TIMINU-677143 format. One record per atom (N, C-alpha, C): residue number from 0; atom name; x, y, z. Coordinates in steps of 0.02 Angstrom, whole numbers, plus 32768, in hexadecimal, padded with zeros to 4 digits. Example, Ala and Ser with C-alpha at 12.3 -4.5 7.8 and 13.67 -1.06 7.14 Angstrom:
REM TIMINU-677143
<atom num="0" atomo="N" px="8294" py="7EE4" pz="8186"/>
<atom num="0" atomo="CA" px="8267" py="7F1F" pz="8186"/>
<atom num="0" atomo="C" px="8294" py="7F5B" pz="8186"/>
<atom num="1" atomo="N" px="8282" py="7F90" pz="8162"/>
<atom num="1" atomo="CA" px="82AC" py="7FCB" pz="8165"/>
<atom num="1" atomo="C" px="8285" py="8002" pz="818A"/>
//
This chain:
REM TIMINU-677143
<atom num="0" atomo="N" px="7F58" py="AB4C" pz="AD1C"/>
<atom num="0" atomo="CA" px="7F74" py="AB8E" pz="AD10"/>
<atom num="0" atomo="C" px="7F94" py="AB8E" pz="ACCB"/>
<atom num="1" atomo="N" px="7F88" py="ABC3" pz="ACA7"/>
<atom num="1" atomo="CA" px="7FA4" py="ABCB" pz="AC64"/>
<atom num="1" atomo="C" px="7FEA" py="ABEB" pz="AC6A"/>
<atom num="2" atomo="N" px="8012" py="ABE2" pz="AC35"/>
<atom num="2" atomo="CA" px="8055" py="ABFF" pz="AC33"/>
<atom num="2" atomo="C" px="8051" py="AC4B" pz="AC39"/>
<atom num="3" atomo="N" px="8021" py="AC69" pz="AC19"/>
<atom num="3" atomo="CA" px="801A" py="ACB2" pz="AC1B"/>
<atom num="3" atomo="C" px="800A" py="ACCA" pz="AC62"/>
<atom num="4" atomo="N" px="7FE1" py="ACA4" pz="AC86"/>
<atom num="4" atomo="CA" px="7FD1" py="ACB5" pz="ACCC"/>
<atom num="4" atomo="C" px="800F" py="ACB0" pz="ACF7"/>
<atom num="5" atomo="N" px="8036" py="AC7B" pz="ACEC"/>
<atom num="5" atomo="CA" px="8074" py="AC72" pz="AD11"/>
<atom num="5" atomo="C" px="80A3" py="ACAE" pz="AD05"/>
<atom num="6" atomo="N" px="80AB" py="ACBF" pz="ACC6"/>
<atom num="6" atomo="CA" px="80D8" py="ACF6" pz="ACB5"/>
<atom num="6" atomo="C" px="80C1" py="AD39" pz="ACD2"/>
<atom num="7" atomo="N" px="8080" py="AD45" pz="ACD3"/>
<atom num="7" atomo="CA" px="8065" py="AD82" pz="ACF1"/>
<atom num="7" atomo="C" px="8072" py="AD85" pz="AD3C"/>
<atom num="8" atomo="N" px="8067" py="AD4D" pz="AD5E"/>
<atom num="8" atomo="CA" px="8072" py="AD4B" pz="ADA7"/>
<atom num="8" atomo="C" px="80BD" py="AD53" pz="ADB6"/>
<atom num="9" atomo="N" px="80E7" py="AD33" pz="AD8F"/>
<atom num="9" atomo="CA" px="812F" py="AD39" pz="AD99"/>
<atom num="9" atomo="C" px="8146" py="AD80" pz="AD8E"/>
<atom num="10" atomo="N" px="812B" py="ADA0" pz="AD5B"/>
<atom num="10" atomo="CA" px="813D" py="ADE6" pz="AD4D"/>
<atom num="10" atomo="C" px="8128" py="AE13" pz="AD87"/>
<atom num="11" atomo="N" px="80EC" py="AE09" pz="ADA2"/>
<atom num="11" atomo="CA" px="80D4" py="AE31" pz="ADDA"/>
<atom num="11" atomo="C" px="8101" py="AE27" pz="AE18"/>
<atom num="12" atomo="N" px="8112" py="ADE9" pz="AE26"/>
<atom num="12" atomo="CA" px="813E" py="ADDA" pz="AE60"/>
<atom num="12" atomo="C" px="8182" py="ADFC" pz="AE57"/>
<atom num="13" atomo="N" px="819D" py="ADF9" pz="AE1B"/>
<atom num="13" atomo="CA" px="81DE" py="AE18" pz="AE0C"/>
<atom num="13" atomo="C" px="81DA" py="AE63" pz="AE14"/>
<atom num="14" atomo="N" px="81A5" py="AE82" pz="ADFA"/>
<atom num="14" atomo="CA" px="819C" py="AECB" pz="AE00"/>
<atom num="14" atomo="C" px="8195" py="AEDF" pz="AE49"/>
<atom num="15" atomo="N" px="816D" py="AEBA" pz="AE6F"/>
<atom num="15" atomo="CA" px="8163" py="AEC9" pz="AEB6"/>
<atom num="15" atomo="C" px="81A6" py="AEC4" pz="AEDC"/>
<atom num="16" atomo="N" px="81CD" py="AE92" pz="AECC"/>
<atom num="16" atomo="CA" px="820E" py="AE88" pz="AEEC"/>
<atom num="16" atomo="C" px="823C" py="AEC2" pz="AEDC"/>
<atom num="17" atomo="N" px="8240" py="AED7" pz="AE9E"/>
<atom num="17" atomo="CA" px="826B" py="AF0F" pz="AE8A"/>
<atom num="17" atomo="C" px="8255" py="AF50" pz="AEAC"/>
<atom num="18" atomo="N" px="8214" py="AF5B" pz="AEB2"/>
<atom num="18" atomo="CA" px="81FB" py="AF97" pz="AED4"/>
<atom num="18" atomo="C" px="820C" py="AF96" pz="AF1E"/>
<atom num="19" atomo="N" px="8207" py="AF5C" pz="AF3D"/>
<atom num="19" atomo="CA" px="8218" py="AF55" pz="AF84"/>
<atom num="19" atomo="C" px="8263" py="AF61" pz="AF8F"/>
<atom num="20" atomo="N" px="828C" py="AF48" pz="AF62"/>
<atom num="20" atomo="CA" px="82D5" py="AF54" pz="AF67"/>
<atom num="20" atomo="C" px="82E5" py="AF9E" pz="AF61"/>
<atom num="21" atomo="N" px="82C4" py="AFBF" pz="AF32"/>
<atom num="21" atomo="CA" px="82D0" py="B007" pz="AF28"/>
<atom num="21" atomo="C" px="82BB" py="B02F" pz="AF65"/>
<atom num="22" atomo="N" px="8282" py="B01D" pz="AF83"/>
<atom num="22" atomo="CA" px="826A" py="B040" pz="AFBE"/>
<atom num="22" atomo="C" px="829B" py="B037" pz="AFF8"/>
<atom num="23" atomo="N" px="82B5" py="AFFA" pz="B000"/>
<atom num="23" atomo="CA" px="82E6" py="AFED" pz="B035"/>
<atom num="23" atomo="C" px="8326" py="B013" pz="B029"/>
<atom num="24" atomo="N" px="833C" py="B015" pz="AFEC"/>
<atom num="24" atomo="CA" px="8379" py="B039" pz="AFD9"/>
<atom num="24" atomo="C" px="8372" py="B084" pz="AFE9"/>
<atom num="25" atomo="N" px="8339" py="B0A1" pz="AFD9"/>
<atom num="25" atomo="CA" px="832D" py="B0E8" pz="AFE7"/>
<atom num="25" atomo="C" px="8328" py="B0F3" pz="B033"/>
<atom num="26" atomo="N" px="8304" py="B0C8" pz="B055"/>
<atom num="26" atomo="CA" px="82FC" py="B0CF" pz="B09E"/>
<atom num="26" atomo="C" px="8340" py="B0CC" pz="B0C1"/>
<atom num="27" atomo="N" px="836A" py="B09C" pz="B0AD"/>
<atom num="27" atomo="CA" px="83AC" py="B096" pz="B0CD"/>
<atom num="27" atomo="C" px="83D7" py="B0D2" pz="B0BC"/>
<atom num="28" atomo="N" px="83DA" py="B0E6" pz="B07D"/>
<atom num="28" atomo="CA" px="8403" py="B11F" pz="B069"/>
<atom num="28" atomo="C" px="83F0" py="B15F" pz="B08D"/>
<atom num="29" atomo="N" px="83B0" py="B16C" pz="B092"/>
<atom num="29" atomo="CA" px="8398" py="B1A9" pz="B0B5"/>
<atom num="29" atomo="C" px="83A6" py="B1A5" pz="B100"/>
<atom num="30" atomo="N" px="83A5" py="B169" pz="B11C"/>
<atom num="30" atomo="CA" px="83B3" py="B163" pz="B164"/>
<atom num="30" atomo="C" px="83FC" py="B173" pz="B174"/>
<atom num="31" atomo="N" px="8426" py="B171" pz="B142"/>
<atom num="31" atomo="CA" px="846D" py="B17F" pz="B14D"/>
<atom num="31" atomo="C" px="847E" py="B1C9" pz="B146"/>
<atom num="32" atomo="N" px="844F" py="B1F2" pz="B131"/>
<atom num="32" atomo="CA" px="845B" py="B23A" pz="B128"/>
<atom num="32" atomo="C" px="846A" py="B25B" pz="B16B"/>
<atom num="33" atomo="N" px="84A4" py="B27B" pz="B170"/>
<atom num="33" atomo="CA" px="84B7" py="B29E" pz="B1AD"/>
<atom num="33" atomo="C" px="84A4" py="B2E8" pz="B1AC"/>
<atom num="34" atomo="N" px="8496" py="B301" pz="B171"/>
<atom num="34" atomo="CA" px="8486" py="B348" pz="B168"/>
<atom num="34" atomo="C" px="843F" py="B350" pz="B14E"/>
<atom num="35" atomo="N" px="8426" py="B38D" pz="B150"/>
<atom num="35" atomo="CA" px="83E1" py="B398" pz="B13B"/>
<atom num="35" atomo="C" px="83DD" py="B3D1" pz="B109"/>
<atom num="36" atomo="N" px="83A4" py="B3D7" pz="B0E9"/>
<atom num="36" atomo="CA" px="8399" py="B40E" pz="B0B9"/>
<atom num="36" atomo="C" px="83A4" py="B450" pz="B0DD"/>
<atom num="37" atomo="N" px="83C9" py="B47D" pz="B0BE"/>
<atom num="37" atomo="CA" px="83D8" py="B4BE" pz="B0DC"/>
<atom num="37" atomo="C" px="841E" py="B4C2" pz="B0FA"/>
<atom num="38" atomo="N" px="843C" py="B488" pz="B108"/>
<atom num="38" atomo="CA" px="8481" py="B487" pz="B123"/>
<atom num="38" atomo="C" px="84B2" py="B499" pz="B0EC"/>
<atom num="39" atomo="N" px="84EA" py="B4B5" pz="B100"/>
<atom num="39" atomo="CA" px="8522" py="B4C2" pz="B0D2"/>
<atom num="39" atomo="C" px="8558" py="B490" pz="B0E5"/>
<atom num="40" atomo="N" px="856D" py="B468" pz="B0B3"/>
<atom num="40" atomo="CA" px="85A0" py="B435" pz="B0BF"/>
<atom num="40" atomo="C" px="85D8" py="B43C" pz="B08C"/>
<atom num="41" atomo="N" px="8612" py="B41F" pz="B09D"/>
<atom num="41" atomo="CA" px="8649" py="B422" pz="B06E"/>
<atom num="41" atomo="C" px="866E" py="B3DF" pz="B06E"/>
<atom num="42" atomo="N" px="868D" py="B3D2" pz="B035"/>
<atom num="42" atomo="CA" px="86BB" py="B39A" pz="B030"/>
<atom num="42" atomo="C" px="86FC" py="B3B5" pz="B013"/>
<atom num="43" atomo="N" px="8727" py="B38B" pz="AFFB"/>
<atom num="43" atomo="CA" px="8768" py="B3A2" pz="AFE2"/>
<atom num="43" atomo="C" px="8764" py="B3CC" pz="AFA3"/>
<atom num="44" atomo="N" px="872C" py="B3C8" pz="AF7F"/>
<atom num="44" atomo="CA" px="8728" py="B3ED" pz="AF40"/>
<atom num="44" atomo="C" px="86F4" py="B423" pz="AF3C"/>
<atom num="45" atomo="N" px="86C2" py="B424" pz="AF69"/>
<atom num="45" atomo="CA" px="868E" py="B457" pz="AF62"/>
<atom num="45" atomo="C" px="866A" py="B465" pz="AFA4"/>
<atom num="46" atomo="N" px="8646" py="B49C" pz="AFA4"/>
<atom num="46" atomo="CA" px="861B" py="B4B0" pz="AFDB"/>
<atom num="46" atomo="C" px="85D5" py="B4B8" pz="AFBC"/>
<atom num="47" atomo="N" px="85A3" py="B499" pz="AFDB"/>
<atom num="47" atomo="CA" px="855F" py="B4A0" pz="AFC1"/>
<atom num="47" atomo="C" px="852D" py="B4B0" pz="AFF8"/>
<atom num="48" atomo="N" px="84F7" py="B4D2" pz="AFE4"/>
<atom num="48" atomo="CA" px="84BD" py="B4DD" pz="B00E"/>
<atom num="48" atomo="C" px="848A" py="B4A8" pz="AFFA"/>
<atom num="49" atomo="N" px="847D" py="B479" pz="B026"/>
<atom num="49" atomo="CA" px="8452" py="B440" pz="B016"/>
<atom num="49" atomo="C" px="840A" py="B456" pz="B00C"/>
<atom num="50" atomo="N" px="83EE" py="B444" pz="AFD2"/>
<atom num="50" atomo="CA" px="83A6" py="B451" pz="AFC8"/>
<atom num="50" atomo="C" px="8381" py="B411" pz="AFB5"/>
<atom num="51" atomo="N" px="83A7" py="B3D9" pz="AFAF"/>
<atom num="51" atomo="CA" px="8387" py="B39A" pz="AF9F"/>
<atom num="51" atomo="C" px="83B5" py="B361" pz="AFB5"/>
<atom num="52" atomo="N" px="8398" py="B32C" pz="AFCF"/>
<atom num="52" atomo="CA" px="83BF" py="B2F1" pz="AFE2"/>
<atom num="52" atomo="C" px="83A1" py="B2B6" pz="AFBD"/>
<atom num="53" atomo="N" px="83CB" py="B293" pz="AF97"/>
<atom num="53" atomo="CA" px="83B6" py="B258" pz="AF72"/>
<atom num="53" atomo="C" px="83E1" py="B21D" pz="AF89"/>
<atom num="54" atomo="N" px="83DA" py="B1E5" pz="AF67"/>
<atom num="54" atomo="CA" px="8400" py="B1A9" pz="AF7A"/>
<atom num="54" atomo="C" px="8422" py="B18D" pz="AF3C"/>
<atom num="55" atomo="N" px="845F" py="B175" pz="AF46"/>
<atom num="55" atomo="CA" px="8485" py="B156" pz="AF11"/>
<atom num="55" atomo="C" px="849D" py="B112" pz="AF28"/>
<atom num="56" atomo="N" px="849C" py="B0E2" pz="AEFB"/>
<atom num="56" atomo="CA" px="84B7" py="B0A0" pz="AF0B"/>
<atom num="56" atomo="C" px="84EE" py="B090" pz="AEDA"/>
<atom num="57" atomo="N" px="852A" py="B090" pz="AEF4"/>
<atom num="57" atomo="CA" px="8563" py="B07E" pz="AECA"/>
<atom num="57" atomo="C" px="856F" py="B033" pz="AED0"/>
<atom num="58" atomo="N" px="85AB" py="B021" pz="AEE1"/>
<atom num="58" atomo="CA" px="85BC" py="AFDB" pz="AEE8"/>
<atom num="58" atomo="C" px="85AE" py="AFC0" pz="AF2E"/>
<atom num="59" atomo="N" px="85A4" py="AFED" pz="AF5D"/>
<atom num="59" atomo="CA" px="8599" py="AFD8" pz="AFA2"/>
<atom num="59" atomo="C" px="8552" py="AFE8" pz="AFB7"/>
<atom num="60" atomo="N" px="854A" py="AFFA" pz="AFF6"/>
<atom num="60" atomo="CA" px="8508" py="B00C" pz="B010"/>
<atom num="60" atomo="C" px="84F2" py="B050" pz="AFF5"/>
<atom num="61" atomo="N" px="84B0" py="B05C" pz="AFF4"/>
<atom num="61" atomo="CA" px="8497" py="B09D" pz="AFDE"/>
<atom num="61" atomo="C" px="84B1" py="B0D4" pz="B00D"/>
<atom num="62" atomo="N" px="84BB" py="B110" pz="AFF0"/>
<atom num="62" atomo="CA" px="84D3" py="B148" pz="B018"/>
<atom num="62" atomo="C" px="84AE" py="B188" pz="B003"/>
<atom num="63" atomo="N" px="84AB" py="B1B8" pz="B031"/>
<atom num="63" atomo="CA" px="8489" py="B1F7" pz="B020"/>
<atom num="63" atomo="C" px="84B3" py="B220" pz="AFEF"/>
<atom num="64" atomo="N" px="8490" py="B246" pz="AFC6"/>
<atom num="64" atomo="CA" px="84B0" py="B276" pz="AF98"/>
<atom num="64" atomo="C" px="8492" py="B2BA" pz="AFA8"/>
<atom num="65" atomo="N" px="84BE" py="B2E7" pz="AFBD"/>
<atom num="65" atomo="CA" px="84A8" py="B32B" pz="AFCE"/>
<atom num="65" atomo="C" px="84AF" py="B356" pz="AF8F"/>
<atom num="66" atomo="N" px="8479" py="B377" pz="AF7B"/>
<atom num="66" atomo="CA" px="847A" py="B39F" pz="AF3E"/>
<atom num="66" atomo="C" px="8465" py="B3E7" pz="AF4F"/>
<atom num="67" atomo="N" px="8484" py="B415" pz="AF2A"/>
<atom num="67" atomo="CA" px="8472" py="B45B" pz="AF36"/>
<atom num="67" atomo="C" px="849F" py="B48B" pz="AF11"/>
<atom num="68" atomo="N" px="8496" py="B4CB" pz="AF20"/>
<atom num="68" atomo="CA" px="84BD" py="B500" pz="AF00"/>
<atom num="68" atomo="C" px="8504" py="B500" pz="AF1A"/>
<atom num="69" atomo="N" px="8534" py="B505" pz="AEEB"/>
<atom num="69" atomo="CA" px="8579" py="B50B" pz="AEFF"/>
<atom num="69" atomo="C" px="8586" py="B551" pz="AF1A"/>
<atom num="70" atomo="N" px="85AE" py="B553" pz="AF4F"/>
<atom num="70" atomo="CA" px="85BD" py="B593" pz="AF6F"/>
<atom num="70" atomo="C" px="8607" py="B5A2" pz="AF6A"/>
<atom num="71" atomo="N" px="8618" py="B5E3" pz="AF6E"/>
<atom num="71" atomo="CA" px="865E" py="B5F8" pz="AF72"/>
<atom num="71" atomo="C" px="8675" py="B5F0" pz="AFBA"/>
<atom num="72" atomo="N" px="86B4" py="B5FD" pz="AFC5"/>
<atom num="72" atomo="CA" px="86D0" py="B5F6" pz="B009"/>
<atom num="72" atomo="C" px="86AF" py="B625" pz="B03B"/>
<atom num="73" atomo="N" px="8695" py="B65E" pz="B022"/>
<atom num="73" atomo="CA" px="8673" py="B68D" pz="B04F"/>
<atom num="73" atomo="C" px="8629" py="B67A" pz="B059"/>
<atom num="74" atomo="N" px="8616" py="B63E" pz="B041"/>
<atom num="74" atomo="CA" px="85D4" py="B621" pz="B048"/>
<atom num="74" atomo="C" px="859D" py="B645" pz="B021"/>
<atom num="75" atomo="N" px="85B0" py="B66A" pz="AFEE"/>
<atom num="75" atomo="CA" px="8580" py="B688" pz="AFC1"/>
<atom num="75" atomo="C" px="857C" py="B65D" pz="AF82"/>
<atom num="76" atomo="N" px="8541" py="B65B" pz="AF62"/>
<atom num="76" atomo="CA" px="853B" py="B632" pz="AF25"/>
<atom num="76" atomo="C" px="856C" py="B647" pz="AEEF"/>
<atom num="77" atomo="N" px="8584" py="B616" pz="AEC9"/>
<atom num="77" atomo="CA" px="85B0" py="B625" pz="AE91"/>
<atom num="77" atomo="C" px="858A" py="B64D" pz="AE5D"/>
<atom num="78" atomo="N" px="85AC" py="B67A" pz="AE3B"/>
<atom num="78" atomo="CA" px="858D" py="B6A6" pz="AE0A"/>
<atom num="78" atomo="C" px="856F" py="B67D" pz="ADD1"/>
<atom num="79" atomo="N" px="8591" py="B647" pz="ADBD"/>
<atom num="79" atomo="CA" px="8579" py="B620" pz="AD84"/>
<atom num="79" atomo="C" px="853C" py="B5F3" pz="AD95"/>
<atom num="80" atomo="N" px="8529" py="B5F1" pz="ADD5"/>
<atom num="80" atomo="CA" px="84EE" py="B5CB" pz="ADE9"/>
<atom num="80" atomo="C" px="84F6" py="B57F" pz="ADE8"/>
<atom num="81" atomo="N" px="8535" py="B568" pz="ADE9"/>
<atom num="81" atomo="CA" px="8541" py="B520" pz="ADE8"/>
<atom num="81" atomo="C" px="851F" py="B4FC" pz="AE22"/>
<atom num="82" atomo="N" px="850C" py="B4BE" pz="AE13"/>
<atom num="82" atomo="CA" px="84EF" py="B493" pz="AE46"/>
<atom num="82" atomo="C" px="8520" py="B45A" pz="AE51"/>
<atom num="83" atomo="N" px="8521" py="B441" pz="AE8E"/>
<atom num="83" atomo="CA" px="8551" py="B40C" pz="AE9E"/>
<atom num="83" atomo="C" px="8530" py="B3D4" pz="AEC3"/>
<atom num="84" atomo="N" px="8557" py="B39E" pz="AECB"/>
<atom num="84" atomo="CA" px="8540" py="B363" pz="AEF0"/>
<atom num="84" atomo="C" px="857A" py="B348" pz="AF18"/>
<atom num="85" atomo="N" px="856B" py="B333" pz="AF55"/>
<atom num="85" atomo="CA" px="859D" py="B312" pz="AF7F"/>
<atom num="85" atomo="C" px="8580" py="B2CE" pz="AF91"/>
<atom num="86" atomo="N" px="85A5" py="B29A" pz="AF81"/>
<atom num="86" atomo="CA" px="858F" py="B255" pz="AF8A"/>
<atom num="86" atomo="C" px="85A7" py="B23A" pz="AFCD"/>
<atom num="87" atomo="N" px="8579" py="B21E" pz="AFF4"/>
<atom num="87" atomo="CA" px="858A" py="B1FE" pz="B032"/>
<atom num="87" atomo="C" px="859D" py="B22D" pz="B06A"/>
<atom num="88" atomo="N" px="85B7" py="B210" pz="B0A1"/>
<atom num="88" atomo="CA" px="85C8" py="B237" pz="B0DC"/>
<atom num="88" atomo="C" px="8613" py="B23A" pz="B0E9"/>
<atom num="89" atomo="N" px="863A" py="B214" pz="B0C2"/>
<atom num="89" atomo="CA" px="8682" py="B213" pz="B0CC"/>
<atom num="89" atomo="C" px="86A1" py="B255" pz="B0B8"/>
<atom num="90" atomo="N" px="86CB" py="B26F" pz="B0E2"/>
<atom num="90" atomo="CA" px="86F0" py="B2AD" pz="B0D4"/>
<atom num="90" atomo="C" px="86C2" py="B2E9" pz="B0C8"/>
<atom num="91" atomo="N" px="8687" py="B2E8" pz="B0E5"/>
<atom num="91" atomo="CA" px="8658" py="B31F" pz="B0DF"/>
<atom num="91" atomo="C" px="8651" py="B33F" pz="B123"/>
<atom num="92" atomo="N" px="8654" py="B381" pz="B125"/>
<atom num="92" atomo="CA" px="864B" py="B3A2" pz="B165"/>
<atom num="92" atomo="C" px="8618" py="B3DA" pz="B161"/>
<atom num="93" atomo="N" px="85F7" py="B3E5" pz="B199"/>
<atom num="93" atomo="CA" px="85C4" py="B419" pz="B19F"/>
<atom num="93" atomo="C" px="85E6" py="B45C" pz="B1A5"/>
<atom num="94" atomo="N" px="85D4" py="B48B" pz="B17B"/>
<atom num="94" atomo="CA" px="85EE" py="B4CF" pz="B17F"/>
<atom num="94" atomo="C" px="85BF" py="B4FA" pz="B1A7"/>
<atom num="95" atomo="N" px="857E" py="B4F3" pz="B198"/>
<atom num="95" atomo="CA" px="854A" py="B51B" pz="B1BA"/>
<atom num="95" atomo="C" px="8509" py="B4F4" pz="B1BA"/>
<atom num="96" atomo="N" px="84EA" py="B4F1" pz="B1F5"/>
<atom num="96" atomo="CA" px="84AB" py="B4CD" pz="B1FB"/>
<atom num="96" atomo="C" px="8471" py="B4FB" pz="B1E9"/>
<atom num="97" atomo="N" px="843C" py="B4DD" pz="B1CF"/>
<atom num="97" atomo="CA" px="8400" py="B503" pz="B1BB"/>
<atom num="97" atomo="C" px="83DD" py="B51F" pz="B1F7"/>
//
C-alpha cells in the first residue's frame, strides 16, 4: 500500500465517521422535540408560530430549535414580520396546538 492510498482511505473513514455523528446528532435532537410545525409556543421572551424545527448542539446533548414567525400577545403576527427561535424544551409551553 502506498502512502497516498493510506491517506485516501483514512480520509474516507474520517468523513464517514463525521457524517454518522452528524446523523446521530440530528436524529437525537429531533427525537426530543415536544412540539410540531403549526403549534404556537412561548418562552420567557417570545411567542412564535412554529414553521420549522432544526437541531442545535451546544455544550451538551443536541436539542430541538423551534423557528417561526414572532407573534404578539393576541397571537397575531408582529407588524415588522420578525422571526424568532426558541432553543430546547426548558421553560417552553404550548399556547395552541396545530
